[in-house]
C-alpha positions in Angstrom: 7.4 32.6 -12.2 5.9 28.7 -12.9 7.9 25.3 -13.7 6.9 23.4 -16.6 4.3 21.0 -14.2 3.4 23.2 -12.6 1.9 25.2 -16.0 0.9 21.9 -17.5 -0.9 21.1 -14.1 -2.4 24.1 -14.0 -3.2 23.5 -17.5 -4.7 20.1 -17.9 -6.9 21.6 -14.2 -8.0 24.0 -16.7 -9.1 21.4 -19.4 -11.1 19.0 -17.0 -12.5 22.5 -15.7 -13.7 23.0 -19.6 -14.9 20.3 -20.7 -16.9 20.0 -16.9 -18.3 23.3 -16.7 -20.4 22.1 -20.8 -21.7 18.7 -18.5 -19.4 16.1 -18.7 -19.7 16.4 -14.4 -23.0 15.1 -14.7 -21.2 12.1 -16.7 -22.7 8.7 -15.0 -19.9 7.5 -11.7 -18.9 3.8 -12.1 -19.6 1.5 -9.8 -15.6 0.5 -9.6 -15.0 4.3 -8.9 -15.6 5.2 -5.0 -17.5 9.0 -4.9 -16.6 11.9 -5.8 -14.3 10.7 -8.1 -14.6 13.5 -10.5 -14.3 11.8 -14.1 -11.2 10.9 -15.1 -9.2 12.7 -18.2 -10.4 9.3 -20.7 -13.9 10.1 -19.9 -13.9 13.4 -20.1 -12.4 13.0 -23.7 -14.6 10.5 -24.9 -17.5 13.1 -23.3 -16.4 16.0 -25.6 -15.7 13.2 -28.1 -19.2 12.2 -27.8 -21.0 16.0 -27.5 -18.5 17.5 -29.9 -19.1 21.3 -29.2 -16.5 23.3 -29.8 -13.0 24.5 -31.1 -12.2 25.2 -26.9 -12.9 22.2 -26.1 -11.5 20.2 -28.7 -7.8 21.7 -27.5 -9.6 21.0 -23.5 -9.8 17.1 -24.5 -6.6 17.9 -27.1 -4.2 19.0 -23.6 -5.4 16.1 -21.6 -4.5 13.0 -23.6 -1.1 13.2 -21.4 -2.7 12.3 -18.5 -5.1 10.1 -20.4 -2.3 7.8 -21.5 -1.3 8.0 -17.8 -4.2 6.5 -16.7 -4.7 4.1 -19.6 -1.0 3.2 -17.9 -1.6 1.6 -15.3 -5.1 0.3 -16.5 -1.9 -2.4 -18.9 0.0 -2.4 -15.8 -2.4 -3.4 -12.8 -3.9 -5.9 -15.8 -1.0 -7.7 -15.8 -0.7 -7.4 -12.7 -3.8 -8.9 -12.0 -3.7 -11.3 -14.7 -0.2 -13.6 -12.9 -1.6 -12.7 -10.3 -4.1 -15.3 -11.7 -1.9 -17.6 -13.0 -1.6 -16.3 -16.5 1.1 -17.5 -18.1 3.6 -15.0 -20.2 2.3 -17.3 -22.9 -1.0 -16.5 -22.5 -0.8 -13.1 -22.2 1.2 -12.2 -25.1 -0.8 -14.1 -27.2 -4.5 -12.1 -25.4 -2.4 -9.0 -26.1 -1.2 -10.2 -29.9 2.1 -10.6 -29.0 5.1 -12.7 -31.0 6.3 -13.7 -27.7 6.5 -14.2 -24.5 8.9 -11.6 -23.8 7.5 -9.0 -25.6 5.2 -9.6 -22.9 7.3 -8.8 -20.2 9.1 -6.3 -21.9 5.8 -3.6 -21.9 5.2 -4.6 -18.7 8.8 -3.2 -18.0 8.5 -0.8 -20.0 4.5 0.2 -18.4 6.8 0.4 -14.9 10.1 2.3 -15.9 7.6 4.9 -16.9 5.3 4.7 -14.3 5.8 6.6 -10.7 7.3 5.3 -7.6 5.7 5.5 -4.7 8.9 3.7 -3.4 10.9 6.3 -4.8 12.8 2.8 -6.0 13.3 3.0 -9.9 11.6 0.0 -11.0 13.9 -2.2 -11.5 13.9 -2.6 -8.1 10.2 -3.6 -6.9 10.5 -6.8 -5.8 9.7 -9.4 -8.3 6.1 -11.8 -8.1 5.4 -11.7 -11.3 8.0 -14.7 -12.4 10.7 -14.2 -15.6 9.6 -16.6 -18.1 10.6 -19.9 -18.3 11.8 -22.3 -21.2 8.5 -24.2 -20.4 6.7 -20.3 -21.1 8.0 -20.1 -24.5 
């Protein structure tokens, strides 16, 4: 008997394959992706929305929503790290994100990190802190 994780992974693989078989395997590779990388869950959902297809394809796309959310969380986390690395302040980042305060931007990153699996196995609150916390002059 499969565990829930195994069953979820199997359903996701099947959903990906369904959409690839419908033509998503012919999507152009993104220039920032090393080849051969299959289309992301976000790409596959966009492919379904573009081509439409049928109810089975709709179900396959719906099954990929969780994976797509995880991909977007990873992108947002990377973008926040990159922005801080380029010297943007939490104030600037919060304004760009449409948030009300620098603390809200920082809390958003904290929530993203808490949801993201850490390769080191350490909880996200024990990650090395190079991002810096909000200072009074940034708020």
